[in-house]
Biopython code that builds the backbone (N, CA, C, O; Angstrom):
import numpy as np
from Bio.PDB.StructureBuilder import StructureBuilder

atoms = [
    (1, "MET", "N", (-2.656, 6.561, -2.031)),
    (1, "MET", "CA", (-4.027, 6.383, -2.439)),
    (1, "MET", "C", (-4.757, 7.725, -2.416)),
    (1, "MET", "O", (-5.545, 8.040, -3.308)),
    (2, "ALA", "N", (-4.473, 8.509, -1.367)),
    (2, "ALA", "CA", (-5.126, 9.806, -1.260)),
    (2, "ALA", "C", (-4.698, 10.718, -2.404)),
    (2, "ALA", "O", (-5.502, 11.485, -2.933)),
    (3, "MET", "N", (-3.431, 10.628, -2.778)),
    (3, "MET", "CA", (-2.951, 11.447, -3.891)),
    (3, "MET", "C", (-3.628, 11.030, -5.196)),
    (3, "MET", "O", (-3.953, 11.877, -6.027)),
    (4, "CYS", "N", (-3.836, 9.753, -5.371)),
    (4, "CYS", "CA", (-4.497, 9.245, -6.578)),
    (4, "CYS", "C", (-5.920, 9.790, -6.658)),
    (4, "CYS", "O", (-6.342, 10.278, -7.706)),
    (5, "VAL", "N", (-6.647, 9.709, -5.569)),
    (5, "VAL", "CA", (-8.025, 10.202, -5.554)),
    (5, "VAL", "C", (-8.051, 11.724, -5.669)),
    (5, "VAL", "O", (-8.885, 12.278, -6.385)),
    (6, "GLY", "N", (-7.143, 12.399, -4.970)),
    (6, "GLY", "CA", (-7.112, 13.861, -5.021)),
    (6, "GLY", "C", (-6.814, 14.381, -6.405)),
    (6, "GLY", "O", (-7.534, 15.234, -6.923)),
    (7, "TYR", "N", (-5.755, 13.873, -7.009)),
    (7, "TYR", "CA", (-5.390, 14.330, -8.354)),
    (7, "TYR", "C", (-6.432, 13.890, -9.373)),
    (7, "TYR", "O", (-6.786, 14.646, -10.278)),
    (8, "GLY", "N", (-6.920, 12.668, -9.222)),
    (8, "GLY", "CA", (-7.961, 12.182, -10.131)),
    (8, "GLY", "C", (-9.227, 13.012, -10.021)),
    (8, "GLY", "O", (-9.863, 13.314, -11.030)),
    (9, "GLY", "N", (-9.599, 13.382, -8.799)),
    (9, "GLY", "CA", (-10.763, 14.246, -8.603)),
    (9, "GLY", "C", (-10.571, 15.597, -9.260)),
    (9, "GLY", "O", (-11.496, 16.148, -9.856)),
    (10, "TYR", "N", (-9.374, 16.121, -9.149)),
    (10, "TYR", "CA", (-9.039, 17.394, -9.795)),
    (10, "TYR", "C", (-9.211, 17.276, -11.309)),
    (10, "TYR", "O", (-9.781, 18.158, -11.951)),
    (11, "GLU", "N", (-8.712, 16.182, -11.864)),
    (11, "GLU", "CA", (-8.820, 15.968, -13.308)),
    (11, "GLU", "C", (-10.267, 15.768, -13.749)),
    (11, "GLU", "O", (-10.653, 16.212, -14.830)),
    (12, "VAL", "N", (-11.069, 15.102, -12.915)),
    (12, "VAL", "CA", (-12.481, 14.913, -13.246)),
    (12, "VAL", "C", (-13.198, 16.257, -13.261)),
    (12, "VAL", "O", (-13.984, 16.529, -14.169)),
    (13, "VAL", "N", (-12.935, 17.095, -12.270)),
    (13, "VAL", "CA", (-13.574, 18.410, -12.193)),
    (13, "VAL", "C", (-13.220, 19.255, -13.407)),
    (13, "VAL", "O", (-14.056, 20.010, -13.905)),
    (14, "HIS", "N", (-11.991, 19.134, -13.885)),
    (14, "HIS", "CA", (-11.551, 19.919, -15.041)),
    (14, "HIS", "C", (-11.796, 19.199, -16.373)),
    (14, "HIS", "O", (-11.263, 19.598, -17.408)),
    (15, "HIS", "N", (-12.603, 18.143, -16.334)),
    (15, "HIS", "CA", (-13.031, 17.393, -17.521)),
    (15, "HIS", "C", (-11.866, 16.802, -18.314)),
    (15, "HIS", "O", (-11.961, 16.650, -19.532)),
    (16, "ASN", "N", (-10.784, 16.472, -17.643)),
    (16, "ASN", "CA", (-9.661, 15.797, -18.297)),
    (16, "ASN", "C", (-9.698, 14.288, -18.082)),
    (16, "ASN", "O", (-8.931, 13.545, -18.694)),
    (17, "LEU", "N", (-10.601, 13.841, -17.200)),
    (17, "LEU", "CA", (-10.720, 12.428, -16.857)),
    (17, "LEU", "C", (-12.178, 12.156, -16.528)),
    (17, "LEU", "O", (-12.853, 12.984, -15.915)),
    (18, "THR", "N", (-12.655, 10.993, -16.939)),
    (18, "THR", "CA", (-14.032, 10.642, -16.594)),
    (18, "THR", "C", (-14.064, 10.031, -15.198)),
    (18, "THR", "O", (-13.038, 9.604, -14.670)),
    (19, "LEU", "N", (-15.238, 9.995, -14.619)),
    (19, "LEU", "CA", (-15.383, 9.378, -13.300)),
    (19, "LEU", "C", (-15.051, 7.888, -13.371)),
    (19, "LEU", "O", (-14.446, 7.341, -12.449)),
    (20, "GLY", "N", (-15.441, 7.239, -14.450)),
    (20, "GLY", "CA", (-15.097, 5.825, -14.647)),
    (20, "GLY", "C", (-13.596, 5.622, -14.738)),
    (20, "GLY", "O", (-13.061, 4.641, -14.223)),
    (21, "GLY", "N", (-12.912, 6.564, -15.400)),
    (21, "GLY", "CA", (-11.453, 6.491, -15.484)),
    (21, "GLY", "C", (-10.806, 6.643, -14.121)),
    (21, "GLY", "O", (-9.809, 5.988, -13.820)),
    (22, "LEU", "N", (-11.379, 7.512, -13.297)),
    (22, "LEU", "CA", (-10.870, 7.693, -11.935)),
    (22, "LEU", "C", (-11.056, 6.421, -11.127)),
    (22, "LEU", "O", (-10.141, 5.987, -10.426)),
    (23, "VAL", "N", (-12.228, 5.825, -11.219)),
    (23, "VAL", "CA", (-12.488, 4.574, -10.482)),
    (23, "VAL", "C", (-11.554, 3.471, -10.963)),
    (23, "VAL", "O", (-11.020, 2.714, -10.152)),
    (24, "ALA", "N", (-11.354, 3.374, -12.264)),
    (24, "ALA", "CA", (-10.464, 2.345, -12.817)),
    (24, "ALA", "C", (-9.032, 2.562, -12.350)),
    (24, "ALA", "O", (-8.365, 1.613, -11.940)),
    (25, "SER", "N", (-8.551, 3.807, -12.408)),
    (25, "SER", "CA", (-7.170, 4.061, -11.986)),
    (25, "SER", "C", (-7.002, 3.811, -10.490)),
    (25, "SER", "O", (-5.967, 3.304, -10.059)),
    (26, "TYR", "N", (-8.010, 4.164, -9.699)),
    (26, "TYR", "CA", (-7.954, 3.892, -8.258)),
    (26, "TYR", "C", (-7.877, 2.384, -8.013)),
    (26, "TYR", "O", (-7.111, 1.922, -7.168)),
    (27, "THR", "N", (-8.673, 1.629, -8.755)),
    (27, "THR", "CA", (-8.671, 0.167, -8.602)),
    (27, "THR", "C", (-7.313, -0.418, -8.982)),
    (27, "THR", "O", (-6.810, -1.315, -8.305)),
    (28, "TYR", "N", (-6.717, 0.089, -10.066)),
    (28, "TYR", "CA", (-5.398, -0.404, -10.482)),
    (28, "TYR", "C", (-4.336, -0.091, -9.436)),
    (28, "TYR", "O", (-3.489, -0.932, -9.134)),
    (29, "VAL", "N", (-4.380, 1.103, -8.892)),
    (29, "VAL", "CA", (-3.400, 1.481, -7.862)),
    (29, "VAL", "C", (-3.586, 0.613, -6.621)),
    (29, "VAL", "O", (-2.611, 0.162, -6.020)),
    (30, "ALA", "N", (-4.840, 0.381, -6.242)),
    (30, "ALA", "CA", (-5.105, -0.473, -5.077)),
    (30, "ALA", "C", (-4.582, -1.881, -5.308)),
    (30, "ALA", "O", (-4.003, -2.489, -4.407)),
    (31, "ARG", "N", (-4.784, -2.401, -6.512)),
    (31, "ARG", "CA", (-4.283, -3.741, -6.821)),
    (31, "ARG", "C", (-2.759, -3.788, -6.850)),
    (31, "ARG", "O", (-2.166, -4.830, -6.575)),
    (32, "LEU", "N", (-2.136, -2.688, -7.173)),
    (32, "LEU", "CA", (-0.678, -2.625, -7.168)),
    (32, "LEU", "C", (-0.142, -2.608, -5.741)),
    (32, "LEU", "O", (0.855, -3.266, -5.443)),
    (33, "PHE", "N", (-0.800, -1.858, -4.860)),
    (33, "PHE", "CA", (-0.296, -1.707, -3.500)),
    (33, "PHE", "C", (-0.528, -2.931, -2.628)),
    (33, "PHE", "O", (0.219, -3.134, -1.671)),
    (34, "ASP", "N", (-1.523, -3.750, -2.915)),
    (34, "ASP", "CA", (-1.772, -4.943, -2.103)),
    (34, "ASP", "C", (-0.576, -5.901, -2.109)),
    (34, "ASP", "O", (-0.136, -6.302, -1.031)),
    (35, "PRO", "N", (-0.028, -6.288, -3.268)),
    (35, "PRO", "CA", (1.149, -7.165, -3.236)),
    (35, "PRO", "C", (2.378, -6.487, -2.639)),
    (35, "PRO", "O", (3.178, -7.137, -1.966)),
    (36, "LEU", "N", (2.533, -5.198, -2.878)),
    (36, "LEU", "CA", (3.676, -4.488, -2.287)),
    (36, "LEU", "C", (3.577, -4.492, -0.768)),
    (36, "LEU", "O", (4.574, -4.690, -0.073)),
    (37, "SER", "N", (2.384, -4.274, -0.265)),
    (37, "SER", "CA", (2.172, -4.301, 1.185)),
    (37, "SER", "C", (2.463, -5.689, 1.751)),
    (37, "SER", "O", (3.061, -5.814, 2.820)),
    (38, "ALA", "N", (2.046, -6.717, 1.044)),
    (38, "ALA", "CA", (2.307, -8.086, 1.490)),
    (38, "ALA", "C", (3.805, -8.376, 1.493)),
    (38, "ALA", "O", (4.304, -9.053, 2.391)),
    (39, "ALA", "N", (4.520, -7.869, 0.496)),
    (39, "ALA", "CA", (5.973, -8.090, 0.443)),
    (39, "ALA", "C", (6.675, -7.394, 1.597)),
    (39, "ALA", "O", (7.587, -7.959, 2.201)),
    (40, "VAL", "N", (6.263, -6.186, 1.904)),
    (40, "VAL", "CA", (6.860, -5.456, 3.031)),
    (40, "VAL", "C", (6.553, -6.173, 4.333)),
    (40, "VAL", "O", (7.410, -6.263, 5.212)),
    (41, "ASP", "N", (5.335, -6.686, 4.465)),
    (41, "ASP", "CA", (4.962, -7.426, 5.671)),
    (41, "ASP", "C", (5.793, -8.699, 5.808)),
    (41, "ASP", "O", (6.238, -9.038, 6.905)),
    (42, "ALA", "N", (6.001, -9.397, 4.706)),
    (42, "ALA", "CA", (6.820, -10.614, 4.751)),
    (42, "ALA", "C", (8.258, -10.288, 5.126)),
    (42, "ALA", "O", (8.882, -11.026, 5.888)),
    (43, "ASP", "N", (8.791, -9.189, 4.597)),
    (43, "ASP", "CA", (10.152, -8.777, 4.934)),
    (43, "ASP", "C", (10.262, -8.454, 6.422)),
    (43, "ASP", "O", (11.238, -8.830, 7.070)),
    (44, "THR", "N", (9.270, -7.762, 6.957)),
    (44, "THR", "CA", (9.266, -7.425, 8.382)),
    (44, "THR", "C", (9.231, -8.696, 9.235)),
    (44, "THR", "O", (9.940, -8.800, 10.236)),
    (45, "ARG", "N", (8.415, -9.644, 8.837)),
    (45, "ARG", "CA", (8.342, -10.913, 9.580)),
    (45, "ARG", "C", (9.674, -11.653, 9.519)),
    (45, "ARG", "O", (10.118, -12.217, 10.519)),
    (46, "PHE", "N", (10.310, -11.654, 8.355)),
    (46, "PHE", "CA", (11.604, -12.318, 8.201)),
    (46, "PHE", "C", (12.644, -11.693, 9.130)),
    (46, "PHE", "O", (13.438, -12.409, 9.742)),
    (47, "ILE", "N", (12.645, -10.382, 9.237)),
    (47, "ILE", "CA", (13.593, -9.690, 10.120)),
    (47, "ILE", "C", (13.339, -10.077, 11.572)),
    (47, "ILE", "O", (14.284, -10.311, 12.326)),
    (48, "ARG", "N", (12.079, -10.145, 11.967)),
    (48, "ARG", "CA", (11.743, -10.544, 13.349)),
    (48, "ARG", "C", (12.176, -11.978, 13.623)),
    (48, "ARG", "O", (12.727, -12.270, 14.685)),
    (49, "VAL", "N", (11.929, -12.876, 12.666)),
    (49, "VAL", "CA", (12.316, -14.284, 12.847)),
    (49, "VAL", "C", (13.827, -14.402, 12.958)),
    (49, "VAL", "O", (14.323, -15.159, 13.792)),
    (50, "SER", "N", (14.575, -13.662, 12.126)),
    (50, "SER", "CA", (16.037, -13.719, 12.215)),
    (50, "SER", "C", (16.528, -13.245, 13.565)),
    (50, "SER", "O", (17.436, -13.845, 14.140)),
    (51, "ALA", "N", (15.940, -12.172, 14.080)),
    (51, "ALA", "CA", (16.347, -11.671, 15.394)),
    (51, "ALA", "C", (16.027, -12.702, 16.469)),
    (51, "ALA", "O", (16.828, -12.915, 17.379)),
    (52, "SER", "N", (14.878, -13.337, 16.375)),
    (52, "SER", "CA", (14.506, -14.355, 17.358)),
    (52, "SER", "C", (15.456, -15.545, 17.301)),
    (52, "SER", "O", (15.847, -16.077, 18.340)),
    (53, "ILE", "N", (15.823, -15.960, 16.112)),
    (53, "ILE", "CA", (16.758, -17.092, 15.973)),
    (53, "ILE", "C", (18.113, -16.731, 16.571)),
    (53, "ILE", "O", (18.728, -17.558, 17.245)),
    (54, "ARG", "N", (18.592, -15.502, 16.333)),
    (54, "ARG", "CA", (19.868, -15.082, 16.923)),
    (54, "ARG", "C", (19.799, -15.106, 18.444)),
    (54, "ARG", "O", (20.742, -15.547, 19.100)),
    (55, "ARG", "N", (18.691, -14.637, 19.008)),
    (55, "ARG", "CA", (18.556, -14.653, 20.475)),
    (55, "ARG", "C", (18.522, -16.072, 21.015)),
    (55, "ARG", "O", (19.164, -16.372, 22.022)),
    (56, "ILE", "N", (17.778, -16.946, 20.354)),
    (56, "ILE", "CA", (17.699, -18.347, 20.802)),
    (56, "ILE", "C", (19.069, -18.997, 20.716)),
    (56, "ILE", "O", (19.478, -19.714, 21.630)),
    (57, "THR", "N", (19.781, -18.749, 19.623)),
    (57, "THR", "CA", (21.125, -19.304, 19.469)),
    (57, "THR", "C", (22.056, -18.797, 20.557)),
    (57, "THR", "O", (22.850, -19.560, 21.106)),
    (58, "ARG", "N", (21.961, -17.515, 20.868)),
    (58, "ARG", "CA", (22.809, -16.935, 21.916)),
    (58, "ARG", "C", (22.517, -17.576, 23.272)),
    (58, "ARG", "O", (23.441, -17.891, 24.022)),
    (59, "VAL", "N", (21.245, -17.769, 23.586)),
    (59, "VAL", "CA", (20.880, -18.393, 24.867)),
    (59, "VAL", "C", (21.363, -19.837, 24.907)),
    (59, "VAL", "O", (21.903, -20.276, 25.922)),
    (60, "LEU", "N", (21.178, -20.580, 23.821)),
    (60, "LEU", "CA", (21.631, -21.972, 23.800)),
    (60, "LEU", "C", (23.150, -22.066, 23.938)),
    (60, "LEU", "O", (23.654, -22.964, 24.612)),
    (61, "ASN", "N", (23.869, -21.166, 23.317)),
    (61, "ASN", "CA", (25.333, -21.167, 23.456)),
    (61, "ASN", "C", (25.755, -20.855, 24.883)),
    (61, "ASN", "O", (26.727, -21.428, 25.374)),
    (62, "GLU", "N", (25.043, -19.956, 25.559)),
    (62, "GLU", "CA", (25.365, -19.641, 26.943)),
    (62, "GLU", "C", (25.087, -20.811, 27.868)),
    (62, "GLU", "O", (25.836, -21.055, 28.814)),
    (63, "VAL", "N", (23.991, -21.548, 27.591)),
    (63, "VAL", "CA", (23.635, -22.693, 28.426)),
    (63, "VAL", "C", (24.646, -23.823, 28.244)),
    (63, "VAL", "O", (25.001, -24.492, 29.214)),
    (64, "ARG", "N", (25.109, -24.045, 27.024)),
    (64, "ARG", "CA", (26.068, -25.097, 26.746)),
    (64, "ARG", "C", (27.465, -24.759, 27.243)),
    (64, "ARG", "O", (28.196, -25.631, 27.713)),
    (65, "GLY", "N", (27.827, -23.495, 27.137)),
    (65, "GLY", "CA", (29.210, -23.166, 27.424)),
    (65, "GLY", "C", (29.348, -22.446, 28.696)),
    (65, "GLY", "O", (30.461, -22.092, 29.088)),
]
sb = StructureBuilder()
sb.init_structure("model")
sb.init_model(0)
sb.init_chain("A")
sb.init_seg("    ")
for serial, (resi, resn, name, xyz) in enumerate(atoms, 1):
    if name == "N":
        sb.init_residue(resn, " ", resi, " ")
    sb.init_atom(name, np.array(xyz, "f"), 0.0, 1.0, " ", f" {name:<3s}", serial, name[0])
structure = sb.get_structure()
C-alpha cells in the first residue's frame, strides 16, 4: 500500500497521474488486498485447527491405548 501511494504521489508530482487517479488506484489496490488478507487468515486458521485436531487425536489414542 505504501508503495502504491509513494509511486502514485511521485507520478502526481510529475503530472503523469491526476490526484483522482491516485485515489482510484489506491482504492482498487485496497479492495484487492482485503480478500487476499481474508484468504491468508483463513489458511492460518485452518492450519491451527489441523494441529489442534492432531493433538486431540494423539491424546485420545494415548488414553485408549
